[in-house]
C-alpha atoms as an extended CHARMM CRD file, in Angstrom:
* protein
*
       136  EXT
         1         1  MET       CA            132.1290000000       -1.4000000000       25.7290000000  PROA      1               0.0000000000
         2         2  THR       CA            129.7980000000        0.2040000000       23.0890000000  PROA      2               0.0000000000
         3         3  ASP       CA            132.4080000000        1.9190000000       21.1240000000  PROA      3               0.0000000000
         4         4  GLN       CA            133.9350000000        0.0480000000       18.3690000000  PROA      4               0.0000000000
         5         5  LEU       CA            137.1470000000        0.7420000000       16.5000000000  PROA      5               0.0000000000
         6         6  PRO       CA            136.5700000000        2.7660000000       13.3100000000  PROA      6               0.0000000000
         7         7  ILE       CA            138.5470000000        0.3700000000       11.2750000000  PROA      7               0.0000000000
         8         8  ASP       CA            137.8430000000       -3.1330000000        9.8360000000  PROA      8               0.0000000000
         9         9  ALA       CA            139.9890000000       -5.8630000000        8.2040000000  PROA      9               0.0000000000
        10        10  SER       CA            139.7350000000       -4.1520000000        4.7110000000  PROA      10              0.0000000000
        11        11  ASP       CA            141.8600000000       -1.3580000000        6.2480000000  PROA      11              0.0000000000
        12        12  TRP       CA            144.8330000000       -3.5490000000        6.6370000000  PROA      12              0.0000000000
        13        13  THR       CA            147.0550000000       -4.4670000000        3.7300000000  PROA      13              0.0000000000
        14        14  ASP       CA            149.4080000000       -7.2340000000        3.1040000000  PROA      14              0.0000000000
        15        15  ASP       CA            152.8120000000       -5.9680000000        1.7560000000  PROA      15              0.0000000000
        16        16  GLY       CA            153.5490000000       -9.3400000000        0.3030000000  PROA      16              0.0000000000
        17        17  ASN       CA            157.0390000000       -9.6760000000        1.9330000000  PROA      17              0.0000000000
        18        18  ASP       CA            156.2280000000      -11.5840000000        5.1880000000  PROA      18              0.0000000000
        19        19  GLY       CA            152.5600000000      -12.2740000000        5.0610000000  PROA      19              0.0000000000
        20        20  ILE       CA            151.7660000000       -9.9190000000        8.0970000000  PROA      20              0.0000000000
        21        21  ALA       CA            149.0520000000       -7.4610000000        7.5800000000  PROA      21              0.0000000000
        22        22  THR       CA            149.8390000000       -3.6820000000        8.5420000000  PROA      22              0.0000000000
        23        23  PRO       CA            147.5160000000       -0.8260000000        8.6820000000  PROA      23              0.0000000000
        24        24  GLY       CA            146.9520000000        1.0520000000        5.7460000000  PROA      24              0.0000000000
        25        25  SER       CA            147.2910000000        4.7400000000        5.8700000000  PROA      25              0.0000000000
        26        26  ASN       CA            143.4180000000        5.0890000000        6.0000000000  PROA      26              0.0000000000
        27        27  GLY       CA            143.2060000000        2.5420000000        8.7740000000  PROA      27              0.0000000000
        28        28  LEU       CA            145.8470000000        4.0720000000       10.9170000000  PROA      28              0.0000000000
        29        29  GLU       CA            144.6190000000        7.7050000000       10.4730000000  PROA      29              0.0000000000
        30        30  SER       CA            141.1410000000        6.3140000000       11.5360000000  PROA      30              0.0000000000
        31        31  LEU       CA            142.5980000000        4.6250000000       14.4870000000  PROA      31              0.0000000000
        32        32  LEU       CA            144.4940000000        7.5910000000       15.5640000000  PROA      32              0.0000000000
        33        33  ASP       CA            141.4070000000        9.9750000000       15.1590000000  PROA      33              0.0000000000
        34        34  PHE       CA            139.2860000000        7.5200000000       17.2610000000  PROA      34              0.0000000000
        35        35  VAL       CA            141.9870000000        7.5500000000       20.1500000000  PROA      35              0.0000000000
        36        36  ARG       CA            142.2650000000       11.3540000000       20.0070000000  PROA      36              0.0000000000
        37        37  ASP       CA            138.5220000000       11.7260000000       20.0740000000  PROA      37              0.0000000000
        38        38  ARG       CA            138.2950000000        9.2560000000       23.0510000000  PROA      38              0.0000000000
        39        39  LEU       CA            141.0920000000       11.0810000000       24.9780000000  PROA      39              0.0000000000
        40        40  ILE       CA            139.3600000000       14.5380000000       24.3790000000  PROA      40              0.0000000000
        41        41  ALA       CA            135.9760000000       13.1400000000       25.7190000000  PROA      41              0.0000000000
        42        42  MET       CA            137.7590000000       11.6750000000       28.7050000000  PROA      42              0.0000000000
        43        43  VAL       CA            139.4540000000       14.8590000000       29.4100000000  PROA      43              0.0000000000
        44        44  GLU       CA            136.1590000000       16.8350000000       29.0710000000  PROA      44              0.0000000000
        45        45  ASP       CA            134.5630000000       14.5350000000       31.4420000000  PROA      45              0.0000000000
        46        46  ALA       CA            137.3240000000       15.1110000000       33.8420000000  PROA      46              0.0000000000
        47        47  ARG       CA            137.1340000000       18.7250000000       33.3010000000  PROA      47              0.0000000000
        48        48  ASP       CA            133.3360000000       18.8050000000       34.0470000000  PROA      48              0.0000000000
        49        49  SER       CA            133.9410000000       16.6750000000       37.1290000000  PROA      49              0.0000000000
        50        50  LEU       CA            136.5230000000       19.2120000000       38.3360000000  PROA      50              0.0000000000
        51        51  VAL       CA            134.2760000000       22.1380000000       37.7440000000  PROA      51              0.0000000000
        52        52  GLY       CA            131.4580000000       20.3850000000       39.8160000000  PROA      52              0.0000000000
        53        53  GLN       CA            134.0200000000       19.7830000000       42.6290000000  PROA      53              0.0000000000
        54        54  VAL       CA            135.1610000000       23.3940000000       42.6810000000  PROA      54              0.0000000000
        55        55  ARG       CA            131.6580000000       24.6160000000       42.6880000000  PROA      55              0.0000000000
        56        56  GLY       CA            131.2400000000       22.4010000000       45.7690000000  PROA      56              0.0000000000
        57        57  LEU       CA            133.9880000000       24.2510000000       47.4390000000  PROA      57              0.0000000000
        58        58  THR       CA            131.9420000000       27.5480000000       46.9120000000  PROA      58              0.0000000000
        59        59  SER       CA            128.9980000000       25.8000000000       48.4680000000  PROA      59              0.0000000000
        60        60  LEU       CA            131.0250000000       24.7320000000       51.5410000000  PROA      60              0.0000000000
        61        61  SER       CA            132.4150000000       28.2320000000       51.8390000000  PROA      61              0.0000000000
        62        62  ASP       CA            128.7400000000       29.6010000000       51.8900000000  PROA      62              0.0000000000
        63        63  VAL       CA            127.9200000000       26.9760000000       54.5380000000  PROA      63              0.0000000000
        64        64  VAL       CA            130.8020000000       27.9400000000       56.6740000000  PROA      64              0.0000000000
        65        65  SER       CA            130.1760000000       31.7740000000       56.4230000000  PROA      65              0.0000000000
        66        66  ASP       CA            126.4740000000       31.2090000000       57.3500000000  PROA      66              0.0000000000
        67        67  ALA       CA            127.5800000000       29.1270000000       60.3300000000  PROA      67              0.0000000000
        68        68  LEU       CA            130.0950000000       31.7250000000       61.5260000000  PROA      68              0.0000000000
        69        69  GLY       CA            127.4840000000       34.5050000000       61.5740000000  PROA      69              0.0000000000
        70        70  GLU       CA            128.0550000000       38.2470000000       61.8850000000  PROA      70              0.0000000000
        71        71  HSD       CA            130.4640000000       37.9750000000       64.7550000000  PROA      71              0.0000000000
        72        72  ALA       CA            133.1020000000       36.6160000000       62.5060000000  PROA      72              0.0000000000
        73        73  ALA       CA            132.9100000000       39.2190000000       59.7450000000  PROA      73              0.0000000000
        74        74  PRO       CA            136.5450000000       39.2310000000       58.8730000000  PROA      74              0.0000000000
        75        75  VAL       CA            136.4660000000       35.5080000000       58.3600000000  PROA      75              0.0000000000
        76        76  THR       CA            133.3810000000       35.7660000000       56.3300000000  PROA      76              0.0000000000
        77        77  ARG       CA            134.8340000000       38.4910000000       54.1400000000  PROA      77              0.0000000000
        78        78  VAL       CA            137.8540000000       36.1720000000       53.4070000000  PROA      78              0.0000000000
        79        79  LEU       CA            135.4060000000       33.3390000000       52.6280000000  PROA      79              0.0000000000
        80        80  GLY       CA            133.4250000000       35.5110000000       50.1620000000  PROA      80              0.0000000000
        81        81  ASP       CA            136.4920000000       36.5760000000       48.4070000000  PROA      81              0.0000000000
        82        82  TYR       CA            137.6330000000       32.9820000000       48.2390000000  PROA      82              0.0000000000
        83        83  ALA       CA            134.2240000000       31.7840000000       46.8040000000  PROA      83              0.0000000000
        84        84  GLY       CA            134.4770000000       34.6180000000       44.1740000000  PROA      84              0.0000000000
        85        85  SER       CA            137.8690000000       33.4350000000       43.0670000000  PROA      85              0.0000000000
        86        86  ILE       CA            136.8580000000       29.8860000000       43.0870000000  PROA      86              0.0000000000
        87        87  ASN       CA            133.7720000000       30.7600000000       40.9280000000  PROA      87              0.0000000000
        88        88  SER       CA            135.9600000000       32.5230000000       38.4280000000  PROA      88              0.0000000000
        89        89  ILE       CA            138.2980000000       29.5250000000       38.1730000000  PROA      89              0.0000000000
        90        90  ALA       CA            135.3610000000       27.3480000000       37.6120000000  PROA      90              0.0000000000
        91        91  ASP       CA            133.8300000000       29.4660000000       35.0060000000  PROA      91              0.0000000000
        92        92  ALA       CA            137.1950000000       29.6860000000       33.1860000000  PROA      92              0.0000000000
        93        93  LEU       CA            137.4360000000       26.0310000000       33.1640000000  PROA      93              0.0000000000
        94        94  GLU       CA            133.9590000000       25.4250000000       31.8660000000  PROA      94              0.0000000000
        95        95  GLN       CA            134.3550000000       27.8770000000       28.9380000000  PROA      95              0.0000000000
        96        96  LYS       CA            137.6290000000       26.5500000000       27.5390000000  PROA      96              0.0000000000
        97        97  SER       CA            138.2600000000       23.7740000000       25.2350000000  PROA      97              0.0000000000
        98        98  VAL       CA            140.5010000000       20.8300000000       25.7520000000  PROA      98              0.0000000000
        99        99  GLU       CA            142.9090000000       22.2470000000       23.3550000000  PROA      99              0.0000000000
       100       100  GLU       CA            143.0090000000       25.7460000000       25.2200000000  PROA      100             0.0000000000
       101       101  LEU       CA            143.4090000000       23.9650000000       28.4790000000  PROA      101             0.0000000000
       102       102  VAL       CA            146.4280000000       21.9540000000       27.0410000000  PROA      102             0.0000000000
       103       103  GLU       CA            147.9950000000       25.0290000000       25.6420000000  PROA      103             0.0000000000
       104       104  ASP       CA            147.5110000000       26.9090000000       28.8610000000  PROA      104             0.0000000000
       105       105  GLY       CA            149.2110000000       24.1340000000       30.6580000000  PROA      105             0.0000000000
       106       106  ARG       CA            152.2120000000       24.0780000000       28.1880000000  PROA      106             0.0000000000
       107       107  GLU       CA            152.4950000000       27.9190000000       28.7970000000  PROA      107             0.0000000000
       108       108  LEU       CA            152.5980000000       27.3340000000       32.6590000000  PROA      108             0.0000000000
       109       109  VAL       CA            155.2060000000       24.6960000000       32.2730000000  PROA      109             0.0000000000
       110       110  ARG       CA            157.4170000000       26.8680000000       30.2050000000  PROA      110             0.0000000000
       111       111  ALA       CA            157.0060000000       29.9100000000       32.6150000000  PROA      111             0.0000000000
       112       112  GLN       CA            157.4270000000       28.0070000000       35.7620000000  PROA      112             0.0000000000
       113       113  PRO       CA            158.9630000000       24.4730000000       35.3370000000  PROA      113             0.0000000000
       114       114  GLY       CA            159.8410000000       24.1240000000       39.0310000000  PROA      114             0.0000000000
       115       115  ALA       CA            156.1810000000       24.5720000000       39.9330000000  PROA      115             0.0000000000
       116       116  ALA       CA            154.9400000000       22.2120000000       37.1480000000  PROA      116             0.0000000000
       117       117  ILE       CA            157.3730000000       19.4500000000       38.5580000000  PROA      117             0.0000000000
       118       118  GLY       CA            156.0840000000       20.0790000000       42.0220000000  PROA      118             0.0000000000
       119       119  VAL       CA            152.3720000000       19.8580000000       40.7710000000  PROA      119             0.0000000000
       120       120  ALA       CA            153.1310000000       16.6720000000       38.7830000000  PROA      120             0.0000000000
       121       121  ILE       CA            154.7020000000       15.0460000000       41.9590000000  PROA      121             0.0000000000
       122       122  ALA       CA            151.6210000000       16.0690000000       44.1480000000  PROA      122             0.0000000000
       123       123  ILE       CA            149.1030000000       14.9030000000       41.6530000000  PROA      123             0.0000000000
       124       124  GLY       CA            151.0720000000       11.4620000000       41.2410000000  PROA      124             0.0000000000
       125       125  PHE       CA            151.4200000000       11.2020000000       44.9800000000  PROA      125             0.0000000000
       126       126  LEU       CA            147.5590000000       11.7760000000       45.2680000000  PROA      126             0.0000000000
       127       127  ALA       CA            146.5740000000        9.5450000000       42.3700000000  PROA      127             0.0000000000
       128       128  GLY       CA            148.7210000000        6.7310000000       43.9290000000  PROA      128             0.0000000000
       129       129  ARG       CA            147.0250000000        7.1600000000       47.3330000000  PROA      129             0.0000000000
       130       130  MET       CA            143.7050000000        6.9830000000       45.6700000000  PROA      130             0.0000000000
       131       131  LEU       CA            144.4180000000        3.9230000000       43.6750000000  PROA      131             0.0000000000
       132       132  LYS       CA            145.8620000000        2.2520000000       46.7890000000  PROA      132             0.0000000000
       133       133  ALA       CA            142.6190000000        3.1020000000       48.6620000000  PROA      133             0.0000000000
       134       134  ALA       CA            140.5020000000        1.8780000000       45.8990000000  PROA      134             0.0000000000
       135       135  ARG       CA            142.2420000000       -1.4260000000       45.9660000000  PROA      135             0.0000000000
       136       136  ASP       CA            141.7760000000       -1.9800000000       49.8750000000  PROA      136             0.0000000000
């Protein structure tokens, strides 16, 4: 790992009572800032990956529309509408900061807690399946 913790031994102090060093306020704040920055970077990477996958759905929609041709015009129209909606979602994800996405998530949970629980269960199930498949 190329990242190093932003603290060193000088950031730790001995309170004199038990001989155990504890993080000083500077060291703890530096560590928390480091962890926060790493988490934000991970979420940004995940967001960028999600945007790429969402844009891939748009490409798939275009391929299916082209394959259907003109004799399936109603289906092609629906796929076009779908592609437009997907592009709007991808654009919104791409333009928002991590903090804005977290706040949007909080608002969604407050507005629709049942749906949020359902989504969390589905994500947990899919993550478990992916982890199991990766192990095998």
